[in-house]
N, C-alpha and C positions, 0 to 999 in steps of 0.2 A: 392864514386860514381860520375860518370861523368854527367854533365848537358848537355842536348842535346836540340837544338832549331831549328825550321825550318828556313832556310835562306830566307831573303827577298831580292827582287831585288831593283833597284834604285827608283822604284815607291812605295816601301813598300808593294808589293804583294808577296805572297808565291811563291817560285820557285819549279818547278817540272821537271821530266824527266832526272835528273842527278844522280839518285841513292843516294849514301851517300854524294855526293857533294851538295845535297839540305839541308844538316844539318850542323849546327855549334855546336861545343862542347866547354866546359870549359870556358875560359876567353872570347872567341869570342861570345859564347852563352849568357853570362851575359851581355856583351856590347850591343848586339842587344836587349835583354830583357829590359835593361834600356831605350834605345831609344824608343822602342815600348811603354813602360809605359809613357814616357814623351810626346809622340805624341797623346795619347788617351785623348780626351776631355771628361769632365764630362757629363754623359748622352748619350754619343755617342754609347756605346756598348749595344745592345738590351738585352743581357743576364744579365747585371749588370749595371743599369743606375746610380748607386751610385759610380761607379769606374771612375777614370780619373781626369785630372787636370781641375780645374774650370776656364778655359781660358776666357770664355765669362763673367763669374760671377765676377772674381777677377783680371784678367790680363789686359784686354783691356780697353781703355777709356782715361780719362785725365791723364796728367803726374802724376807719382806716388810720393806721399809723402814718406819720409823716412820710416814711419811706414808701408805703403802699400808695399814698396820695400822689407822690412824685412819679411813681411807676405808672399809675393810671393816667396822669397828665401826659406823660411821654407817649403812651399808647395812642391816646386821642390825637396828639400832635402829629404822630407818625401817620395816622390815617388821613388827616387833613393834608399833610405834605405829599402823600402818595396819590393825591387826586390830580388828574390831568388838568392843566391850566393854572395850577397853584404855583406861585413863585416863592412865597415865604409867609410866615406868620409874623405880623407886625406887633401883635399884643395877644397875650393869652392869660386869662385869669380863671381860677377855679376856687370854689369854696364848698365846704361841707358843714352842714349844721350839726353841732354836737347833740342837739335835742332830737331832731327828726332823722338825721342821717342823710338828708337830702343833699345831693351833689349837684352843683351848678357850674357850668362852663360857659365862658364867652371868649370867642377868638375873633380878632381882626385879621383878615387874611388878604394879602395882596395877590391878585391873579394877573394873568396876561392881559385881561380886559378891564380891570378896575378892582376896587376894594369890596370885600364881602365881610359882613359881621354875622357870625354864626353863634347861636346859643342853643343849649339843649332844652331851653324852655319853648322851643318851637319857633323861635324868631330867626329870620334870615333877612338881612337888608343888604342892598347893593348900592354902590355909589359910582 
């Protein structure tokens, strides 16, 4: 069975008016679903306030200790693994700049339909 997901535009809003062009399927649908799950903050969705990444509770603030970084990485991996169509994470890397505090993540994800590379830099590629 094929996975189908409504396409989002550059502002992460649903697209309309293009018929079937408004939908993604298979590996592209899983890639967008991963991105959507990673962008949802804990408590942000009125229908399920327990869903989302605890961005404000766990991510932001003072520079992360190794334990905090590992916990943050686990939370992100759990969000990815909880996405429909995801089989496993083949590779996961994260870095945090000691100068700027910028936290970067890249994950290579195996899905039912192919491989997806996800980055919090806004990059998603499928193979």
